[in-house]
Structures are given as structure tokens and as C-alpha cells.
N, C-alpha and C positions, 0 to 999 in steps of 0.2 A: 782811474781813480773811485769811477762807480764800481768797478769789479771790486776794488779793497775794500770798500766800504761795506759791499754786499756780504762779501767773504767775512767781515767782521762782526757783521750781524750774525752770520749764522754761527759764528762760533759763540757768540753772546747768549744765541738762543739755546744751543747745544748745553752750555755751561747754564743757563736756566732750568732746562729739565734735569741734569744731573743735581742741581741743589734739591729742586723739587723731589725728586726721587729720595736725595738724602735725608731730607727731613723723617721719613719713615724707616731710617735704619733701624729704631729696635725691631721693627717689623720684620724686616729682612734678616737681621742677626736672630730674632726668633724662631722663623721658618727654614733658616739653613742649619740650627741645632737640631730642631724638628726632624729635617730630613737626612740628618746625620744619624741620629736617633733611630729614627724608623729604617733605615739601611743596616744599622746594628742589628735591631731586633729581627728584620727579616734575615741576615745572615744566621742569626743565632736560631732561629724559628725553622728555615727550611734545611730539609735534609740533601745532603750536597750527592750531586749525582756525576759518575765518572762513566769516562768513554774506553769501552774496551774493544779492540779490534783485533784482525788477524788478517793476513795476505795469503791467498791461494793462488798457484798456476794450477789452471785447467788446460789439459792437453787435447786440444782440439781434433777430432777427427771427422773431418767430411765425407771421405770414402766407405769409412766404415771397415779399413784394416785393422785399427786396433793397435796394440803393441805387438801385434805377431809379424808386422811389416817389415822386410828385410833380414827375417830370419829363416830357419830351415822348416818353419810351419807356415810358411806364406802360402803355399800351394792348396791349402786343405780346404778353404773357402766355406769355413764352418763356424766362424766366431765375428763375422761383420755385424756391426751396430754402431751406426754413426753417432757422432755427438758434436753439439756446439757450445759455445761460451753461454750465449743466451739463455739455450735449454738447460746447462747446467745450473744456471743462476735460479731459473725456476723452481728445478729440482729441490734446491737448498733452502727455498723459502717455502715450500710446500707445507701447508698444515700439518699432512700426516708424518713427514720426517719431524718437524717440531714437537708433535704431540708427543711421537717415541722418545725424543730427549727430555722434554718435562717430565714423563712417566718415570723414567730411568732415575733422574733426580730427586722424583719425589716432591715436586714443586708446586702440588696441591696445597701442603702445607705451609703455612707462613707463620713467623713467631716474632712477638714484640714483646717489647720491654716499656713501663710509663715512668720514665724518671720526672720527675715534677709534672709539668703540664704538657711535655712532649713525647710522644709514642715515637721511638726506635725500633725500626726493624732490626731480626738478628736472623743471620743466616743458621740455617739448620748444623753446621759444622762447629758453630761457637754457642750453639744453644744448651743449656745444664740439661734439657729434656728432649726425648725425640718422639714425636707422636707416629704410630703407624697406623693407616688407614685399610679398614677391610671394606666398610660402604658408607658411600655418602650420596644424601639426596639433595633434590633443590634447597630444602631448607636449610640444610647445612652450610650451604652458600652464604648463608645471612647471618648466621651466628657468630658471636665470639666467645670462646671458651677462655676462662681463667684458671691457670694451675698454679696452686698456692702447696710449697713444699711443707711437708709436717715433719717427718723426721726420713731418716734412711730408706723408710720401708713405705711410706703412705704419703698421699697427697690428696688435696682438697681441689675438685673439678667445680665450678660454678657456671652453668649454663642460664642466664637470665635468672630466674625467682630459683631454679633448681639448683643444689647444692650437694654434693655427695664426697665420701672419702674412698679411696681406692687404694690397693696396692701397687705398687710399680711392677708392670708387667701383666698384671691382670687385664682381660679385656671387658671395655666399659661398652654396654649396649645401650643406645637412646633410640627413639625413633626416626631421628633425623641422621644418626651416625653409628658406625662402630668403628672403634679405636683401640690403641693399647700405646699408653703412656711408659715409657722405659727411660732410664738415667744414661746420660751418656758421659763421657771422659771430662767434661766440663762441670759436672753435677756437683755442688756445694751446700753444705744444709744451709747456709744462710742466703743461698740464691734469691734473686727478687723475683715478685710473682711473674708468671709470663703467660701472655696473650695469645691465642691462636685464633688463625681465622683460614677457612677451607677456599680453594678457589675451583672453578669448572676447569680441567686442561681444557677441554676443547675451547673455550672461551679464550683463555689464555693464550692457547696455539695460533687463535686466529689474530689475538690482538701482535702478538711477536710477528706473525707473517705481513702483517698489513703494515704496522707503522714500527716497532721496537726494532725487529732485526731488518737493518738496510745493507743489502748485496748490491755493489756498483762496480763497474769496471774501474781499473785504475787511469786508465785512458780510454778512450773510443777504439774499438775494434781491437782491443788488446787482450789476449789470454791471460791477464792477472786479474783477480778481483779482490775486493776489501771486503770483510762481513765485519760489522759494528755493530753494536747496540749500548744503550746508555742505561746503567742500573745502580740503585744507591748502594748494592752491596757488589763490590768488587771481584770477590770471590765467587760468587754466584755466576756473575757475566763468564769468567773466565771459565769453569765448568761448563755454563751452557755452550759454548764455541768449541770447546776442545770436544764434548758429548757430540756436538752438532756435525763435527768435520768427521769423528770418527763413523757414526752411525752413516753417514753420507758416503764416505768410502765403502765401507761393508757392504750397503746396498749396492754400489757401484759394481762392485766385485763379484756380489751374486748375482745380477744382472746379466753381466757378460759370461759367467761359467754356466748359466741356464740352458742355454743351447748345447753346451759341450756335454752335460751330464745326459741330457736326454740321447745324443749320440752315443754314449757309452753304454747304456741302458739296450740301446737296439742293437749293437755289437755283440755285447754280451748274450742275447738272446740268439743271434745267427752262430754265436762260436759255439754254444751249448748243442746245438742242434748238428754242425759240424763235427763236433767231437764225436758224437754217437756214432754218425754215419762212418767217419774215417776210420773209428776202431772196429765195425763190423767189415770194411774194405780191407783192412789190415790182415784180420783174423783169417780171410778169406784166402788173401796170398799166403800166407803162412801155410795154411792146410792144403793150398794146392802142391806147393812147392814140397811141402813133406810126403804128402801121397804119391807123386811123378819123381822125386830124387831129381830135382832140377837144381842146376847152381847157378846158370848165364846161358845167353841168347847167342846165335851166330851173327858173324860181324854183317852179313848180307841182313840178315833180319833185322839187326840194330840198325842197319843203316835206312831200311823200308818203314821201319818203327819210329825212327826219328821223323822222318818226312810225315809220315803219318800222324805222329805226336805234336808236329808243329801246327797241322790243322785242328788237331784235336783240343790243343792248349787254346787256341784261338776261338774254336767251338764251345770249349769250357769256359773261356771268359764271357763270351756271347750269353751262354746259358745262365753266368752267374749275374749279367746286368740283367736278363730278363727276369731271374729271381727276383733282383732287387726292385725291379718295376712291379714285378706282380706283388710283393711284399709291401711298398708304398701304396699301391692302389687298393690293396686290404687294407692298410693302415688308414686310408683318406676314407674308404668305404664303409669303417666302425663308427657308429655313431658315438661311441663312447670317446672318442679324440677328436671331437669335433672341437675342442679348444685347448688342445693339446700341441705342443710343436711338433714340425714334420721332422723327423731324424735327417741326418747329413745323407748326402747322395752317394758318399764315397766314389765309388767308381764312375758314375754318371757323368759326364762333363758335357751336357748340354745346356749353353748358356742360357735359354730361354727360362729352362726349367730351373736352374741355379738360382736366375734373378726372382722368379716365381716365388721359390721355397724362401728365398731370403726376406721378401716383403711379406709373406705368410706369416713367418716366425716373429719378423719384427712388430707385425699388429698383434701378434698373440702376447708378446710382452707387453705392449701398450695396454692390453683388453685387461690384461691383470695387474698393472699399475694402476687403472683408473677403478678398478674394483675394490681396490684398499679403501676408499675414501667415498667410492659412490655406490649405487644399489644397481642391480643387473637391468632395470626398468631404466634406467637413466638414456637420456637421448643420445650422449656420447657412445656409451657402452653400446647401445643397440646398433648405432651407425658402423660401429668397429665389424660385431657381429656380421652386420650384413656385407661387408666388405669381405670380410673372413669368408664367408659363403661362396660368393663371386669368386674369390682366388682359389677356394678349394674345388669348383667347378673347373675352372682354367687348368688347375695342375693335373687334375682327373683325366681332362682332354689332352694335355700335353703328354702325359704319361701313356695314355691309348696310342697316340703318335709313334712315340718313342718304341714301344711294346710291337708296334707292326714292323718298324725299320729293323728292329733287333731280329725278329723273327725271320724276315727276308736274308739276314745277314746269315744267321743261324743255317737255314737252308743251304745256301751256298756253301758252307764250312761244310755240311753234311756231305754234298756232292763229293768235295774234294779228297774228305775222310774216306767216305766208300770206297775211291778210285785206288789208295794206297791199300785199303784193306784187301781189294781185288789181289794185288800183288802179293799179299800176303797169304794168299790161298794155299800155295806150296808148302808152306810153312809147315812144321809137323804139328799136327793137332796140340799136342802137349805146350809145346813152345809158344804157339799163339794163344793158347788161353792164358798162360802165364804173362804173357804181354801185354793183352788185353787188361788183366785184373792189375799189372804195374802200370798201366794207363790210367785207370780209374783211380788208383791209389795216388798216382803223383796227380792228378787234377785236383782230387781232395785235398792232398797237402798244401798244394800252392794258395788255393781258396783259405785254408783255415791261416796259413801264414800271414796271406794279406790282410786278412780281418784283424787277427792278431797284432801284427804291424800297425794298423791303424789305430788302435784301441792304446797302443802304447805312446803313440803321436799324439793322440787325445787327451792322454792322463798328463803327460808333461805339459802340453799346450796349457791344461787345466791348473797347474800346479805353478805355471809361468804369469797368469792373470795376474797384475797390478792394479791399483786405481789411477782413474783418470786425473787425479788432482794430486798436488805436490805443496806441503805447507812451506810457504818461505819465510813467513813471521808467525810465528807461536801467538795465539792469543795472549795479550797484554794489555795492560791501563796504566794510565798517567796516575802520578799520584796528586795532581792537580784538578779540583772537579771542573767538569764542563757548567755545571750548575748547581749553585747560583755563582756566578763569574764576578768576585769582589768589588775589583776595579770599577767593573761596568756598574754594579749595585749603587757602590758610595757616588759614581758620578751620576746616577740618576737621581740618587736622594740631593746633591747638591744643587743638580738644576730643577729638581722640584722646588727646593727651599727657595730657590731665586725665582723661577718661574711664577710660583704660585702669589708671593706678594707683589711683583711686578705686574701680574694681571689684575690684581684687586686694585692697585693704584691706578692703573690704565683703565679700568673699569669705571672706579669710581670718578675720575677726571671725565672720561666720556660721559657718563649719565649725571655728573654733576651740574646744575642749572648755575649755580653761582660763581662769582669771580673767584678764584683760587690761585691763580698765580699771576707773575705781572704779561706774560704773552697774552691773556685774555683781552687784556685791555689794550696792548700794543697792537694786536691784530685789528682793532678798527681804524687806526691811521698810524702809519710808519713815522709820522710826526709829533708823535705825543711826547710833550713835555712833562715829567714826574718831577716835582718840587721835591719831594719826600715820601717817606714811608714812616709810618707810627707802629708802634708794637703793640701786642695785646696790654691792656690795660691792668696792672697787677695789684694796686691799690685802689681802695673805694672813694668816690667822691668825684666831681666832674673835674676840679683842679688838680692837675698832677704837675705843674711847673711851680717851685719854689726859690726862691732869692738864696735860701740858708740849705737846699736841698739838691743832690744831685742823684736822678735816675736814668734810665736807661731812656724812658719816653722823653723825660724832659732835656735830655741831649740831641734826642731826635727833633724835637721842636727848635732848638739852637740851631740844629744842622739846616732845617727848613728858613729859619732866618738869615743863615747865610747865602743861601742858594736863590733867595729874593733879588739880591743885587748881581746874581750872574745868568740868570734865565730870563730876564728882560733888557739885555744888552745895555746894562747899566743905565738904563732909563731910570725914571721916577717912578716908584711903586706906591703912591701915598694912599690911593683908594685901592681895598681889594676885597673885591666881591665874592663870596663864598656860598656855594650852594652845593647842590648832590643831586640824584636823580630821584630819590625816593626817602620819605620820613625813617628815620633812625638810622642811616648811616655814619651821623658823628659830625655834622657840620657845624652845629651850635657847640660841641665839645671844643671843637679844633678852633673856632672862631675866638672863645674864651681864652684857651692856653697860647695861642699864637699872639693874640693882645696882650697877656701878662709876659710871653717871651722878648715883644718887641719894646716893652717898658721897663724892662730890667737892665736896657742898655740906655737909659736916661733918656728915652724917645715919649712922647706925648702921642698917646694911641687914645682912641676912642671906638667904642662897640655899638653899632647900631642893630637894633632889634627889628630887622625889617620883614621877619617872618609874621604878617601880620593876622595869620589865619590860625596858626600852632605856636604862638611865642614861649620859649623855654629860656632864653639867655639870660635875662634876671633872676629867675629860678635857681639858675646852675651858680650864681654868685651870691644866691642870698640876697636880693635887694629888691624893693617894691619901688612904684612910683604912681605918683596920681596923675600925672601929665605924661603923654609921651609921644611918638611919632604919628599916632593916627589923629592925637588931638591937633598937634601943630599943622598937619596936611588938610585937617577938615576946615581950619579958620585961619584969621589972622591977628588974633589977639596974643599969641603964645609966641616967643622969642625961642631963640637957640637955649640961653641961658637959663630959662624955665624949664625947660625938660633935660637940660644936661646933669649928671649924677656923679660924683667920684666914687669909685670902687674902694671899699674899703681894705689895707692890707697892700696895696699897689698904689704907690703914690704918685705914677705916672699914668694910670688909667682911668679913662670916664666911660659913661654907658649912658646911652639913651634908650628907653624901653620902648616897647610896642604902644603902650597907655591902653584904652579902650579899644577892645576888638570891633573893628569896622563891620558893617554889612556890606560894602561894596569895595573891598580892598584893592581890586583891579584899578578901578575907576580912580581911587585916591593917589595912586602910584601915577597917575598922569598929572597931578597937580603941577602948578607952575612953583609952588614954593620948595620943590625938591632942589631944585637948581641953587635957590637961595639957601638952602640948608647946606649943600656941599659947599658952596662957595665960603660961608662963614665956618664950617669946619675946617677946610683946608688952611684958613689963615689962623686956626688955633692949633691946630693937631698935626704931628708929622706922620702919622697913619690913621686910616678910617678903615675899621673893618667892618662890612656890610653881610649880617647874618641874614640870608634871604630864604626864600620858600624851595622847596625842591622843584628844579624845570622841570622834570618827569610827570610833575603832577599837576601844576599850574606853570602860567608863563610870565609870574611877576620879577623874576630875576631878570627876564630879557628885557624889562621895562627899564629897570635900575644898570643895565649894560652900559649904555653911552658914559655914566658919569664915573664908571672904573677904570684903572690903569690897567689893572691884571685880574683874571678871574680864577678864583681855585675851586675845582671841581673835586668833591670826596668821593673816594670809592672804596666801600665797605667788604675785605674779604668774607668771603664765606656768607654774604648777607645781601650784597647787592646782586642781582639777578645779569645773565651776561645778555639775555633778552634785552634789558634797559639801556644797555650801552649804546644802542641805537641813537639814542638823544646825544651823547657825547660824540657819535661820529655825526651827526647832523650839526652839531656845533663847530667842529673842524670844517666840515664842508662849507659851509655858509657863514662863516664867520660870523655866528650869534652872539657869540663873546669875546671881549678883547683880551688878547694873551692868554687864552686858556692854558691851566697848569694843573697837574693830576696830582692828588695826594692820596697816598692807600692807607688805611685805615684798620687796624685791629689786628695787624700782621701776627701770626704765630711762624714758629720755627720751620714750618714745612711750606710757608708762604714766600718768605722774606726773601729779598734778593740783594745780591751782593753788591750791587753797584750802588744801593741807597740805603742799605743796614749797617749800624754800627755795632757791628757783632763784637768788638774788645771790650763792650760795656756790659754783656750778658754775665 
């Protein structure tokens, strides 16, 4: 039962709060409308932003085999360059690459139109005029140029206070800039004025690199990455991403081809040298045969020569390798080649040498990439230069070791070759001379063919190089802008339109020190009896209840009259003591109109003006008296009939005024004649209404509490201080007044409570 009662009270409190907020419905409605209007204006004034994105598949190559892995050229060991997804993401968002993209698209120039008060940006492809820049200074980035079309041949340029007329295609030179304005396909004679602003491409590239361009993998550790950016001009975003992907792939191919190109140059130099040498040897053989009339060698000589030729071939290969080693040593020893790539070693197969040369070439590529965006004295560049110097020393030492080994191998082959040459000592001198010349010719020819084959293989591998990235989804954008999001903007507008008045009402209630809702009084004690509630007085004058007129407030007084029978358990409420906490809360107004309301049902009612300090009761009903309660209590000469007066206009209503204001009202209220007064009046009247002083200021009402059947405590909305309710709490706690009941006065719509208000009469 207690739980049900508590649940019922919580529902009533919630309903009271809702009704309290409902009293401010006009404020809520206005704020909601303003919130929606603000959202609409924001949507109209905000430039929509569109998201453009593309998906790339990056071919990761951690071993450096590149695209040649598994092909006929996989044994060349000349094009290794490792790459990872993380590294390629950093390359894509590098400022240097983005700068090239912005420069190619001429994005240092922005075009705007101004319809009404809103500036709108126009992409260069849709602009009626095109501005070509030749020179831009720092001052140019702070200017806004206005281009006004005069006719098909001329336009007016306005730059701050400067204004000039120029012809289309004519170069315009100003201290801050040099430009040329030309017409585009979108040009019309009635084209609106165009506003032009310039941007520093370095700053713009940095903005794209840091925040505008987003490069992320689709999932962690995946080879697929997503490029995205947000731009108010979708076509510009598409062009930026397309150009970025194109330049990235081009640079990637150039990087992978750089070593191959250097190798081809090295081979070309060796082929040019061998070509001349081989021509001399062939001419010598031809002249020797012609002079000695030789056609072929004997079989024995051929066999000896074959064996000797095998060793000679091996000797020649060793000499080639020695020559290559010597060439590489000379190449590394040349100071002019300190920061160029080392050519491929071709026939050298020493793994340590190959590893050192691969590291050396990779560092050269990295140094060249850093020098594109940094100065030579940059610590990163200097660090790589030091590493290159160390690798160069290691390469030189390794080549010297290889050269010693090849020299020993060559000496061995020479000894074997001399042995077979001794066997040929019996061969005719002419035939031996021919064989020697043919052998030299064969060695030179084999070396020439070997280098020529490697050059062809290098060129084929160069043409087979493809980018390390593949476009999965080409750049595209959604027709729905990502900013501003209409649904979210309108939702926030509605939330703001609701939150602002709600916060206002809550703050107003929190900082309000006056009683504004029923719960302020109910918080004093859960047993508060509410006799009724009176609305704000809409008519002038203290009397609002009339026999022949019905108003909202008069019906509320009738409601209070009926409640008097029920709130006291059907006990007799003959003597009603009316008080309040402070002056001005309406206790006298309530006493007078309650007396009139009771007299309308043929009940005899008397009003007692027991506020002996500031009496107002008789003044409100426009009566005067010669003698009153103070005179009656001060002596024993006056009777009740001497001070009792009928109220004009109300046949069943009488009043007893205060009389002469006494000097000692508190002592006067302790007179023995008060009991005689109430006994006499009880025998004459059905109701005795006692209008007393405020209990929050003086204790007069407590002196009369023993003679009252019920006490009515008047609380005035937006007037009674919440702190003063401690007096009411003390009354309920210590039973200082008999059967206390509360009446709320001066209720407006935001204060009224459904439990006691008569809303049907509003």
C-alpha cells in the first residue's frame, strides 16, 4: 500500500513538472521555430562539401624482386628495389608529389562569384574567364581581384583602389603579380563579375598532406589503400586524385628504371670500345689469310687448338671480369661519380659485392628523393652521404679482393694455355699465326655478343617495368554532400530549440527564491492539505465574488467553500483563522471574498479584523467604524453588538473592525474577553472568519489558534519566499495551528496545478 501511494505521488510530481513546463509552451514553440529557421539558414548559407575517394592496390615487394620475379630476367640482379604499403602511403601524401599535382592543375588560382551575400567558388573548367599566372609575390596571396566583363574584347580589373581596363590575352603587370586573362568556352557577354584569389602552392600542398588528403589502408596489414578528400567542388577533387595517381605511378616507374638506364649507358661505352678492337682483329685475320693463302687448319691442329681454346676462353672470361673489376674501381675512384649509381656488375657473381652494390644504389635513389624537397646540408642528406662514402670504401675493398682472386685464376689459366701452345710448336708458323689470330677474334667476338645480349635483356626489362599500384576504384564522389548533413543539422536545430527554453525554465526555477509551483510547498511536508487555488485577479477591486456574476476566480472560491466540508473530516469549521507568512500575500483579500462566498448560501458570516497592527479589512469593503476589537478588548463597557456592523450588499455578512490601533496588540490578544467574544459570535453566526497578522512577522495568530476550528495559510505564487516556508514547516511539525490548510493565491497558467484548478472556466 505504501509503495502504491509512493508511486502515485511520483506520477503526480511528474505530471506537475510537465504542467509547469507546459505553461511555457509559447517559449518552447518560438525556440523550436527559431531552431528550424536557423538550421534552414545554415543549410542555405553553408557551402556543401563532397567526399571524393579512390581505392588502390599496392603491390608490396619486401625482397626487391619487383615485377621481374619468375620471368626470364629474374637472374639479372639489377633492378631490385623493395617497397611496402606503409612506405608507399607516405610517398603518396608527400608534399613534393602533391605540389606537382597542384601545379599541373593550376590550383594556385581560385575563382568566385557573389550571388547576393554568399560567395560561391567556381572551378576553373566552369569559369567564364581563365587567369594564367607568371609571377606571384607574398602580397598577391592577400589580394582579391575583381574581373568585370565590358565586351568581347575588354575587361575591367579592380585591385583594391586600383582599377584598369585591359584586353583579353594581354599580360597585366602589377607589383604583386603578373597575369594574363583569357576567355574560356563558358564565356558570355553577360557573365557575372568574377573574383580571383591566389594561393601559395607550398602552403596548399602542406594542407593537403597534413589534413585534406586522407590515405588509409582498407584493413590493417592489407595491400589495398583508400585515398579520400573533401572538397566543395567535386570535379576539382576528382582531378586532384586522378592526377595524383598518375604522377605517383610515373615517378614509381622512373625510380625503378633509373638503375637500368645507368646500366645501359655503361654497356654502351664498353660495346663502343670492343667494336673498334674487334674490327682491328678481324682486319688482321683477313690480311693474314690473304697474304698466306690459308683456307683451313689440320685436324690435329684443330684438336690442340680446341683444347688450348677452352683454356683461352676461360682466360678471356677471367680477363673480362678483371677488366670489369678494374672499370668499376676506376668508376668508383672518379670523384665525379660520387653520387651516381654504380652500373650492374653483369658477369661478377660475388654475393657480397652484389649486396653492397644494391645497398649503394638504393641509398643513391633515397638521396635523390630527399634532395627534391631538402637542401644538401640537411642532416638526413648528410647522413646518407656519409653512408654512401662508407659503402663506397667497402665496395672498393671488396673489388680489390676480387681482383686479386681473379689475377690468381688468370695466372693458372695462362699456365695451362702455354702447355697447349707448346704442343702447337710443330704446327707450321703460318698455320699457328692464323690460329692465334682466330682465337683472339673468337674471344673478342664472344665478349661482344655477351655484352650485346645483356643490353638487349636490359632494354626488354626496362620496357616491361609497370607501376607498383593498380587502380581498383577510380576516383568518384557521392551526390549527397558529407557537410552539412541536412538531417543532423535539423535535428540539432530541434534539440537546441528544445534545450534552450528547457534550460531557461530550469535555471529560472533553480535561481528563483519565490514559490512558483505546488511542489515547493509540498516539499515542506508530505501531509500538506491544499484547500484550493486562486487564479490571478483579472478585475480591479478587492471583491471578486458577486451573487449575479460568475468568473473563474469566483468559481474557485465556491470550490474552496465545498472543500471546507471534506478536508476536516466532516467536523464543524465554524471558526476559520486566516493567516500568511508575510504582508501582501492576500489573506485579507481571501478573508473578505470567502466570507461573501459563504454568505451566498444563506449562512451568517462575520469577519473579524484581528490584524491589530496594519488593518485593511474594513477598507477593502469600504466600511468605517468608531469602535472595534481593540476597544472591546481594552475595556468592559462595549458589547459585541456595539462593534458589530452589517456589510452593505451582502445580507448575511457582518464585520467587526480593528478600531483604534493599540500600542500593545500582543498583550491585548491575551485578554479574557476574547473567549466571551467568540462564545457570543458562535451563538449568532454560522461562520467566523478571523483575519490575523502574518505569522512570519508576529505571533498574534498563535494567540488566537486555540479558538479556531481550522487554520487557512495563504501562499502567494511568485511572491512568498521559499525560505519563509520554514514557518509553515514549523506549524506542521509542532501543531502550532489547528487543522492547517493551504490556499495558493495569484496563480497564473504556469503555476496552476490540475488537482485544484478549474481549467474548464478559463
